[in-house]
Each structure stands twice: as structure tokens, then as C-alpha cells.
C-alpha positions as CSV (number, residue, x, y, z in Angstrom):
1,M,115.8,119.7,74.2
2,S,118.2,118.1,77.0
3,K,121.4,117.7,76.7
4,L,122.2,115.5,79.3
5,A,119.8,112.9,80.7
6,I,120.9,111.1,84.5
7,V,119.2,107.6,85.2
8,A,119.6,106.9,88.9
9,A,117.3,103.8,90.9
10,L,116.3,106.1,94.3
11,H,115.7,109.8,94.7
12,R,118.6,109.1,97.5
13,E,121.2,108.9,95.3
14,I,120.9,112.2,94.1
15,A,119.0,114.1,96.3
16,P,121.5,116.8,96.9
17,L,122.3,116.9,93.2
18,V,118.3,117.4,92.2
19,K,117.4,119.2,95.9
20,N,116.2,122.3,94.1
21,W,115.8,121.5,90.8
22,T,111.8,121.5,89.1
23,S,110.2,118.9,89.4
24,I,107.4,117.1,86.9
25,Q,105.3,114.4,86.2
26,R,105.3,112.7,83.2
27,E,103.5,110.1,81.6
28,Y,104.9,107.5,79.2
29,A,103.6,104.0,78.1
30,G,101.2,103.6,80.6
31,R,103.6,104.6,83.9
32,K,104.5,107.6,85.5
33,F,107.7,109.3,86.2
34,T,109.0,112.0,88.1
35,F,111.5,113.8,86.3
36,F,113.9,116.9,87.5
37,E,114.5,119.7,85.4
38,H,117.9,121.8,86.1
39,A,119.4,124.0,83.0
40,N,120.6,121.5,80.2
41,T,119.9,118.4,82.1
42,V,117.1,115.9,83.0
43,A,117.3,113.6,86.0
44,V,114.6,110.9,86.9
45,C,115.0,107.8,88.9
46,G,113.5,104.7,88.3
47,G,113.8,102.3,90.7
48,I,116.5,99.1,91.3
49,G,116.9,96.8,89.0
50,M,118.1,96.4,85.0
51,E,114.2,97.0,84.1
52,P,113.2,99.6,86.0
53,A,116.6,101.3,84.7
54,R,115.7,100.4,81.1
55,R,111.9,101.7,81.1
56,A,113.3,104.7,83.0
57,A,115.9,105.2,80.7
58,D,113.5,104.6,77.0
59,A,111.1,108.1,78.9
60,V,114.0,109.9,79.5
61,I,115.1,109.3,75.9
62,A,112.0,109.5,74.3
63,L,110.5,112.9,76.2
64,Y,113.4,114.7,76.6
65,H,116.1,113.7,73.5
66,P,118.9,113.7,75.2
67,T,121.9,113.5,73.6
68,R,124.0,111.7,76.6
69,I,122.3,109.5,79.3
70,Y,124.4,108.7,81.9
71,S,123.3,105.3,84.4
72,V,124.5,107.0,87.8
73,G,123.9,106.3,92.0
74,F,125.5,103.5,94.2
75,A,127.7,100.5,93.4
76,G,129.4,97.9,95.6
77,A,132.6,97.6,95.7
78,L,134.4,94.5,94.6
79,D,137.6,96.3,94.9
80,P,139.8,96.3,98.3
81,T,141.3,99.4,97.4
82,L,137.9,100.3,96.4
83,H,136.7,103.0,100.0
84,V,132.8,104.7,100.7
85,A,131.9,107.7,98.4
86,D,134.5,106.9,95.7
87,I,133.4,107.8,92.4
88,F,134.4,105.5,89.4
89,S,133.7,106.0,86.0
90,P,133.8,103.0,84.2
91,A,135.2,102.2,80.7
92,S,133.2,99.5,80.3
93,V,130.1,97.7,81.5
94,I,129.5,94.2,81.6
95,D,125.8,92.2,81.9
96,A,126.6,89.7,83.8
97,R,122.9,88.2,82.5
98,D,124.9,87.1,79.1
99,G,128.6,88.5,79.9
100,S,128.1,90.8,77.2
101,R,130.4,93.9,77.4
102,I,129.3,97.7,76.4
103,L,132.6,99.8,76.1
104,L,133.0,104.2,76.6
105,E,133.9,107.0,75.4
106,T,136.2,107.6,78.6
107,G,136.9,106.4,82.3
108,E,138.7,103.6,83.4
109,G,138.1,100.0,84.5
110,T,134.7,97.9,84.3
111,L,131.6,98.3,85.6
112,L,129.2,94.7,86.5
113,T,125.7,95.1,86.6
114,F,124.0,92.1,88.0
115,M,120.9,91.2,88.9
116,A,120.6,90.9,92.5
117,V,121.9,92.4,96.0
118,A,125.5,91.5,96.8
119,D,126.5,90.0,100.0
120,A,129.4,90.3,100.9
121,N,130.3,86.4,99.9
122,Q,128.4,86.7,96.7
123,K,131.1,90.2,95.7
124,T,133.7,88.1,96.5
125,K,132.5,85.1,94.1
126,L,131.9,88.5,91.5
127,A,135.5,89.5,91.4
128,Q,137.5,86.9,91.2
129,A,135.0,85.6,88.1
130,Y,134.8,89.0,86.0
131,G,137.7,91.1,87.0
132,A,135.7,94.2,88.1
133,P,136.1,96.5,90.5
134,A,132.8,97.3,91.5
135,V,129.1,96.0,90.7
136,D,125.7,97.5,90.3
137,M,121.9,96.4,89.3
138,E,121.7,99.4,86.7
139,A,123.4,100.2,84.1
140,A,124.0,97.5,81.4
141,A,120.0,98.1,81.3
142,V,120.6,102.2,81.1
143,A,123.7,101.4,77.8
144,A,121.2,99.3,76.2
145,A,118.6,102.1,76.2
146,A,121.2,104.8,74.7
147,R,122.5,101.9,72.3
148,A,118.5,101.5,70.4
149,H,118.5,104.9,70.1
150,G,121.9,106.5,69.7
151,V,122.5,108.3,72.2
152,T,125.9,108.7,73.6
153,F,125.9,106.6,77.4
154,G,128.4,106.8,80.2
155,S,128.4,106.0,83.5
156,T,129.6,107.8,87.2
157,K,129.0,105.6,90.1
158,V,130.1,106.1,94.0
159,I,130.8,103.6,96.7
160,S,128.5,102.6,99.7
161,D,129.5,99.7,100.5
162,E,132.7,98.5,100.5
163,L,133.9,94.8,100.0
164,G,133.5,93.1,103.1
165,F,130.3,94.7,104.1
166,E,127.6,92.5,105.0
167,M,124.0,93.8,103.0
168,P,121.3,93.7,105.9
169,G,118.9,91.0,104.1
170,M,117.3,94.4,101.8
171,A,116.9,92.0,98.5
172,R,112.9,90.6,100.3
173,F,111.9,94.3,100.1
174,I,112.4,95.7,96.7
175,N,109.2,95.2,95.0
176,S,108.6,94.3,90.7
177,E,108.8,97.9,90.4
178,G,112.0,98.1,91.6
179,Q,110.6,100.1,94.6
180,F,112.5,99.7,98.2
181,N,109.9,99.4,101.3
182,T,111.7,100.9,103.6
183,A,108.8,100.4,105.9
184,G,108.4,97.3,105.9
185,F,112.3,97.1,106.2
186,A,112.2,99.5,109.3
187,V,110.4,96.8,111.1
188,F,112.1,93.6,109.7
189,V,115.2,95.4,111.5
190,A,113.8,96.2,114.7
191,L,113.4,93.0,115.7
192,R,116.2,91.6,114.3
193,P,118.9,93.6,116.7
194,W,122.1,92.1,115.0
195,F,121.1,93.9,111.9
196,W,121.3,97.3,114.0
197,S,124.8,98.4,113.5
198,P,125.3,97.8,110.0
199,V,122.3,99.2,109.1
200,A,123.0,102.4,110.6
201,K,126.5,101.7,109.6
202,L,125.0,101.6,105.9
203,A,122.8,105.2,106.3
204,V,125.9,106.9,107.0
205,N,127.9,105.4,104.0
206,T,124.8,106.3,101.7
207,R,124.1,109.5,102.7
208,K,128.2,110.3,102.0
209,A,127.9,108.4,98.9
210,A,125.3,110.2,97.4
211,R,126.9,114.1,99.5
212,A,130.2,112.7,96.9
213,L,127.8,111.5,93.6
214,S,126.3,115.1,93.4
215,S,129.1,117.2,93.6
216,H,130.7,115.3,90.8
217,L,127.5,115.5,89.0
218,E,127.3,119.0,89.3
219,R,131.1,119.0,87.3
220,L,130.2,117.0,85.1
221,R,127.2,118.4,84.3
222,V,128.4,122.1,83.6
223,E,131.2,120.3,81.8
224,L,129.4,119.7,79.4
225,T,127.3,122.8,79.3
226,K,130.6,124.8,78.3
227,E,130.3,121.9,75.4
228,V,127.3,123.1,73.9
229,K,128.3,125.7,70.5
230,M,126.6,128.8,70.6
231,P,124.9,129.3,67.0
232,T,126.7,131.9,65.2
233,P,124.9,135.9,65.9
234,I,123.1,136.6,62.3
235,T,124.4,140.1,61.2
236,N,122.2,140.9,58.8
237,P,118.7,139.9,59.1
238,A,117.3,141.2,56.2
239,S,120.2,139.6,53.8
240,P,119.1,136.3,52.5
241,S,122.3,135.1,52.3
242,S,122.9,135.5,55.4
243,L,119.8,133.1,56.1
244,G,121.4,130.6,54.0
245,G,118.8,130.8,51.9
246,R,116.2,130.1,54.5
247,E,112.8,131.9,55.5
């Protein structure tokens, strides 16, 4: 049993965290997932979007039985005061598909889960419509899985793109499994010099964000480990009373 399960979209979001963890492939519901295991924590990268996130969350809950599950990864800023590598742990998550809100035990502010990669113009509209400081594409789906299985849900995101940053045409390179076609995107960008600068900036920003997120998650993992209550030692194994009448 793992106390903490972490669900990210892509490996690069948590690469610094799991670089020395044990990786293992396991199958669930006809799909193979790569899990990263360390002590009482397991992480899985399900892919971009709500459906891949839900599948990964269902898999890690069924296979590892965590007591807590966290949606982690990159988020876009909807608030101009949020900057690259800022950590954002929301107190609630809104599912943009139906406007439903999930309340969390701790945190501050609201995270909006949206169905697509939001460009600068879209982010401005979302900020006005929902009043949320940040937007992602997975948290609401992980929250739904947690609720369905009776697991405590939390979320920690890191800002990878600020409010005015224009995402360079990335949406078309995300397939139905939530995987990003890096090679196809590289060819697309190579033929469009006006994308070279924003893509280079995004690469720098995401590396910085991943390091900040991984450092935060390692501290969170340690804190949760300290909360685990060790069983009371049995001082006299021969005494039935010390075993509570159990064999």
C-alpha cells in the first residue's frame, strides 16, 4: 500500500523528483502504465487531458490503494501576479465542462480545469469568467476518480506559462491518449521561425517549473511520511491479551 499517489500528465513535469525512483510497468483495464515507486509514494504520468488523467488515477488507486492522491504538474497563470515556477496549491477545483466545484482540505484559491490548451486570449477570458488564478487540464478528472473511490484528494501545480504568454500552436500535437508528439512539433516549429523564440522560452520555463515542483513534492512526501503512525510494539507476544485475542 502507498500512502501517497501522484498523478502528472507528462514525465518531464516530475522528472527531477522521480529520477532515482524505481520504475515498473503494470497493466490496468487493458492499458500499460509506467509507475515510479519510492518508499510509501507512487507516481504515474497519465497524459495530457481529462480522460488520460482519469484513466491513470483509476489505475493507481486500483493497483496501489493510496490514502491520498494528488494531481500535480504544469498550470497556466490566469492571474498576472503569478510567475513561472510559482507553486499553486488550490483550495478548490472547478471542472469547466459543467462548472462543478470540488473543495479540498487545504490550499488557497481556485484551479480551473479546462478542456484544451489555452492561448493568451483564452486565458484572459477564463480569468474573467471563473475568477481562478490558474488553469490546468487534468485536476478535475483526478478529483472525480478520488471521490469515486473514497480517496482524499489534493492538488499542487506549478506555473509554467504566465498570463500573457502565447502558447506556440501545441494543441494539434496532443493525441487521443494524451501524449505529445514532440518530433512532429519540432518539424512544425522548424519551418516557422516566428515560433523559435517562444518555444525556446517555454523550454526554459518548463525546466525551471519542473525543478520547483519536484522540490515542493519531495517536501510534501516527507511531511506525509511523518504523519504515518507506527503500530504499538507488542511487549509480550506470548500473552493473548497483548494480541487483543487474535492469533
